[in-house]
C-alpha positions as CSV (number, residue, x, y, z in Angstrom):
1,X,0.0,0.0,0.0
2,X,1.2,3.5,-0.8
3,X,2.6,5.7,1.9
4,X,3.7,9.4,1.7
5,X,6.2,10.0,-1.0
6,X,9.8,10.7,0.2
7,X,12.2,12.6,-2.0
8,X,15.1,10.2,-1.4
9,X,12.9,7.2,-2.2
10,X,11.0,8.4,-5.3
11,X,11.7,8.0,-9.0
12,X,9.5,8.8,-12.0
13,X,8.8,6.6,-15.1
14,X,7.7,8.5,-18.2
15,X,5.8,6.1,-20.5
16,X,5.6,6.5,-24.2
17,X,4.4,10.1,-24.8
18,X,5.2,9.9,-28.5
19,X,4.4,11.2,-31.9
20,X,0.9,11.8,-33.2
21,X,-0.5,9.5,-30.5
22,X,0.5,12.0,-27.8
23,X,-1.7,14.6,-29.5
24,X,-4.7,12.2,-30.1
25,X,-5.3,11.0,-26.5
26,X,-8.2,12.1,-24.5
27,X,-7.6,15.7,-23.1
28,X,-4.1,15.7,-24.8
29,X,-3.4,19.4,-24.3
30,X,-4.1,19.1,-20.5
31,X,-2.1,15.8,-20.2
32,X,0.9,17.3,-22.0
33,X,0.7,20.5,-19.9
34,X,0.5,18.4,-16.7
35,X,3.4,16.2,-17.8
36,X,5.5,19.4,-18.5
37,X,4.7,20.7,-15.0
38,X,5.4,17.3,-13.4
39,X,8.8,17.0,-15.1
40,X,9.8,20.5,-14.3
41,X,8.9,20.0,-10.6
42,X,10.7,16.7,-10.4
43,X,13.8,18.2,-11.9
44,X,13.7,20.9,-9.2
45,X,13.5,18.2,-6.6
46,X,16.3,16.1,-8.1
47,X,14.0,13.1,-8.6
48,X,15.4,10.5,-11.0
49,X,13.5,10.2,-14.3
50,X,13.4,7.0,-16.4
51,X,12.2,7.8,-19.9
52,X,10.5,5.2,-22.1
53,X,9.5,5.1,-25.7
54,X,7.5,2.3,-27.3
55,X,8.8,1.3,-30.7
56,X,10.2,4.8,-31.6
57,X,11.0,3.7,-35.2
58,X,7.3,3.4,-35.8
59,X,5.6,5.7,-33.3
60,X,8.1,8.5,-33.5
61,X,10.0,10.2,-30.7
62,X,8.7,11.8,-27.5
63,X,6.6,14.9,-28.0
64,X,8.8,18.0,-28.2
65,X,6.8,19.8,-25.5
66,X,8.0,17.0,-23.1
67,X,11.4,16.0,-24.5
68,X,12.8,19.6,-24.3
69,X,12.8,19.2,-20.5
70,X,14.7,15.9,-20.6
71,X,18.1,17.2,-21.7
72,X,20.9,14.9,-20.6
73,X,18.6,11.9,-20.4
74,X,18.3,9.2,-23.1
75,X,15.0,7.3,-23.7
76,X,14.9,3.6,-23.4
77,X,13.3,2.1,-26.5
78,X,11.1,-0.9,-25.9
79,X,8.7,-3.2,-27.7
80,X,7.0,-4.7,-24.6
81,X,3.9,-3.1,-23.2
82,X,5.0,-3.9,-19.7
83,X,8.4,-2.2,-19.5
84,X,9.4,-4.6,-16.7
85,X,9.8,-7.2,-19.4
86,X,12.6,-5.1,-20.9
87,X,15.9,-5.8,-19.1
88,X,17.3,-2.3,-19.7
89,X,14.4,-0.7,-18.0
90,X,14.7,-2.9,-14.9
91,X,18.4,-2.1,-14.7
92,X,17.6,1.6,-14.9
93,X,15.0,1.3,-12.1
94,X,17.3,-0.7,-9.8
95,X,20.1,1.8,-10.5
96,X,18.0,4.6,-8.9
97,X,18.0,2.8,-5.6
98,X,14.5,4.1,-5.1
99,X,11.5,2.1,-3.8
100,X,8.6,4.5,-4.6
101,X,7.8,4.9,-8.3
102,X,5.6,7.4,-10.0
103,X,4.3,6.3,-13.4
104,X,2.6,8.6,-16.0
105,X,2.1,8.8,-19.8
106,X,0.2,6.9,-22.5
107,X,-1.7,4.8,-22.9
108,X,-3.3,4.5,-19.4
109,X,-4.9,1.2,-20.2
110,X,-2.0,-0.5,-21.9
111,X,1.6,0.5,-21.2
112,X,1.0,2.6,-18.1
113,X,-1.2,-0.1,-16.6
114,X,1.0,-3.0,-17.4
115,X,4.2,-1.3,-16.3
116,X,2.6,-0.2,-13.0
117,X,1.5,-3.7,-12.3
118,X,4.9,-5.1,-13.3
119,X,6.6,-2.7,-10.9
120,X,4.2,-3.6,-8.1
121,X,4.8,-7.3,-8.7
122,X,8.6,-6.5,-8.4
123,X,8.0,-5.1,-4.9
124,X,7.9,-1.4,-5.6
125,X,5.4,1.1,-4.1
126,X,3.8,2.4,-7.3
127,X,1.5,5.4,-7.9
128,X,0.1,6.5,-11.2
129,X,-0.2,10.2,-12.0
130,X,-3.8,10.3,-13.2
131,X,-3.8,13.9,-14.6
132,X,-0.6,13.2,-16.5
133,X,-1.8,9.9,-18.1
134,X,-4.4,9.2,-20.8
135,X,-5.7,6.9,-23.5
136,X,-7.2,7.5,-26.9
137,X,-10.6,7.3,-25.4
138,X,-11.9,8.5,-22.0
139,X,-13.5,5.1,-21.5
140,X,-10.2,3.2,-21.9
141,X,-8.5,5.7,-19.6
142,X,-11.3,5.1,-17.0
143,X,-11.1,1.3,-17.3
144,X,-7.3,1.4,-16.9
145,X,-7.6,3.5,-13.7
146,X,-10.3,1.2,-12.3
147,X,-8.1,-1.8,-12.9
148,X,-5.1,-0.1,-11.3
149,X,-7.2,0.7,-8.2
150,X,-8.6,-2.9,-8.1
151,X,-4.9,-4.0,-8.1
152,X,-4.2,-1.7,-5.2
153,X,-2.2,0.9,-7.1
154,X,-2.9,4.4,-6.0
155,X,-3.7,7.3,-8.2
156,X,-2.3,10.7,-7.6
157,X,-2.1,14.1,-9.3
158,X,0.8,16.4,-10.3
159,X,0.0,19.0,-7.7
160,X,-0.6,16.4,-4.9
161,X,2.6,14.5,-5.5
162,X,4.8,17.7,-5.8
163,X,3.5,19.0,-2.5
164,X,3.9,15.6,-0.9
165,X,7.5,15.5,-2.0
166,X,8.1,19.1,-0.8
167,X,6.6,18.5,2.6
168,X,7.0,22.2,3.5
169,X,6.2,25.6,2.2
170,X,9.7,26.8,3.2
171,X,12.7,27.2,0.9
172,X,13.6,27.8,-2.7
173,X,12.3,24.5,-4.1
174,X,8.8,25.5,-2.8
175,X,9.0,28.9,-4.5
176,X,10.1,27.4,-7.8
177,X,7.4,24.7,-7.8
178,X,4.8,27.2,-6.8
179,X,5.6,29.2,-10.0
180,X,5.2,26.0,-12.1
181,X,1.9,25.0,-10.5
182,X,0.2,28.4,-10.5
């Protein structure tokens, strides 16, 4: 079961926000905007980011609105829907040394869902960022979230998790994140 997020125990998994699909998902503008805020906030807090791309040769690269914030990072290309079935991903997760994993991206009912379940099965505390994840249809997004909850994976939001990681309204990190959120 999920507990409060801790900065030194949290990492983020960005799932397949690629090409035309990233602009076709339900509420795409809002999802991309929230992902952008999320990544900017996580970078301020020095939270490790693991960046995934599903079959980039066919689906294209990560949406520029998102990838421009990921300088210095390289995406992990995969062909499996559950990223845990890709050895390079598991190596990257283990290398963070973190036990709490945030997962967000597309599609909520396929790769986000299967990867979150895979991470939970591997013993990680997993939360899916609901307002930074989507599917092509609202109904598939809803079904994906329902199945996550049924499998005891918590949903969170960008604002909720950033404030949870901050823990206080004191300091420069709070001021920087406040500018992103507002």
